[in-house]
C-alpha positions, -999 to 999 in steps of 0.1 A, spaced: -793 -149 -599 -757 -158 -582 -731 -166 -604 -719 -202 -602 -683 -209 -587 -652 -211 -605 -645 -248 -615 -613 -249 -597 -635 -244 -566 -649 -282 -571 -610 -293 -572 -604 -282 -537 -639 -294 -526 -633 -328 -541 -600 -329 -518 -621 -317 -488 -645 -345 -490 -614 -373 -492 -602 -374 -527 -566 -382 -532 -565 -360 -560 -590 -340 -586 -583 -321 -618 -604 -301 -642 -597 -316 -678 -610 -310 -712 -639 -333 -723 -620 -345 -750 -594 -358 -727 -619 -385 -716 -613 -414 -740 -639 -440 -749 -635 -472 -768 -655 -501 -780 -633 -527 -763 -639 -512 -728 -674 -523 -726 -665 -558 -738 -642 -563 -707 -675 -561 -688 -694 -585 -709 -663 -610 -710 -648 -606 -674 -671 -596 -649 -699 -615 -632 -721 -585 -632 -730 -585 -669 -767 -582 -673 -773 -584 -637 -775 -546 -628 -792 -518 -646 -764 -498 -642 -739 -521 -661 -739 -535 -699 -762 -543 -717 -783 -517 -698 -755 -491 -696 -749 -465 -722 -731 -476 -754 -696 -464 -758 -705 -441 -789 -734 -425 -771 -713 -417 -738 -688 -400 -764 -717 -381 -775 -726 -370 -740 -691 -360 -732 -690 -338 -765 -719 -319 -750 -696 -306 -722 -663 -287 -721 -651 -297 -688 -651 -327 -666 -638 -330 -628 -617 -361 -627 -615 -375 -592 -590 -399 -579 -597 -421 -546 -579 -446 -529 -598 -476 -512 -622 -464 -487 -626 -429 -501 -662 -438 -511 -657 -424 -546 -690 -431 -559 -707 -411 -530 -679 -385 -533 -686 -377 -573 -725 -379 -566 -720 -354 -538 -702 -331 -560 -726 -338 -590 -753 -324 -565 -733 -294 -554 -723 -286 -585 -757 -287 -599 -772 -264 -572 -743 -239 -580 -760 -234 -613 -742 -257 -638 -775 -276 -646 -759 -301 -668 -737 -317 -641 -737 -354 -640 -714 -381 -627 -699 -414 -633 -680 -437 -610 -662 -467 -609 -673 -504 -606 -707 -519 -603 -736 -504 -584 -741 -520 -551 -773 -502 -537 -795 -532 -538 -786 -565 -526 -800 -580 -559 -809 -555 -588 -840 -565 -603 -834 -557 -642 -870 -565 -652 -883 -532 -633 -872 -494 -628 -840 -485 -608 -851 -483 -571 -824 -456 -565 -826 -431 -594 -812 -403 -574 -781 -423 -566 -775 -450 -592 -750 -440 -622 -736 -465 -645 -696 -470 -641 -673 -453 -664 -660 -486 -678 -695 -499 -679 -703 -468 -704 -673 -473 -727 -646 -451 -708 -612 -460 -708 -603 -451 -673 -565 -462 -677 -559 -437 -707 -581 -411 -692 -560 -411 -657 -530 -414 -671 -536 -385 -698 -542 -364 -668 -512 -376 -646 -527 -396 -621 -517 -432 -612 -532 -462 -625 -519 -499 -630 -534 -531 -634 -542 -548 -601 -522 -582 -603 -530 -593 -567 -554 -582 -541 -526 -565 -520 -518 -543 -547 -523 -505 -545 -557 -499 -561 -570 -465 -577 -604 -453 -580 -616 -428 -604 -650 -410 -609 -659 -379 -632 -684 -348 -630 -691 -337 -663 -696 -297 -659 -711 -272 -682 
């Protein structure tokens, strides 16, 4: 059986796929907090309208337990237009095929695979759909800042935006 590639290979691969930056970080440097999920509930019009968003997405304590099953996380930084969701999903698949069978990705923002999500049925895109990091209780600001990546509150639509995704690797 071939040996999996080194984790640093995936940093380079993320850049090749269009990421602005990428780093391998310890899983304990991905921060979860109870308040994050409340921001989805009280501040986002998507609450309860998508299977990838609260109340259907993992609770922060579940997300923490899942993160604790991994030693490493590939944190990927993208700018608008980078397609961060597709990028981390591609990396997840590649990393899985390379032998890291536990590879799992989360990304930023709501799922947009369907025009309207039918929350009464199973997901129509289970291979592509992943909950957002924030919908799962991940404090993206604290995580990105700890890794040395830029992130600020977007005060106006014209402000610079930064998007993040992760691939958990073990």
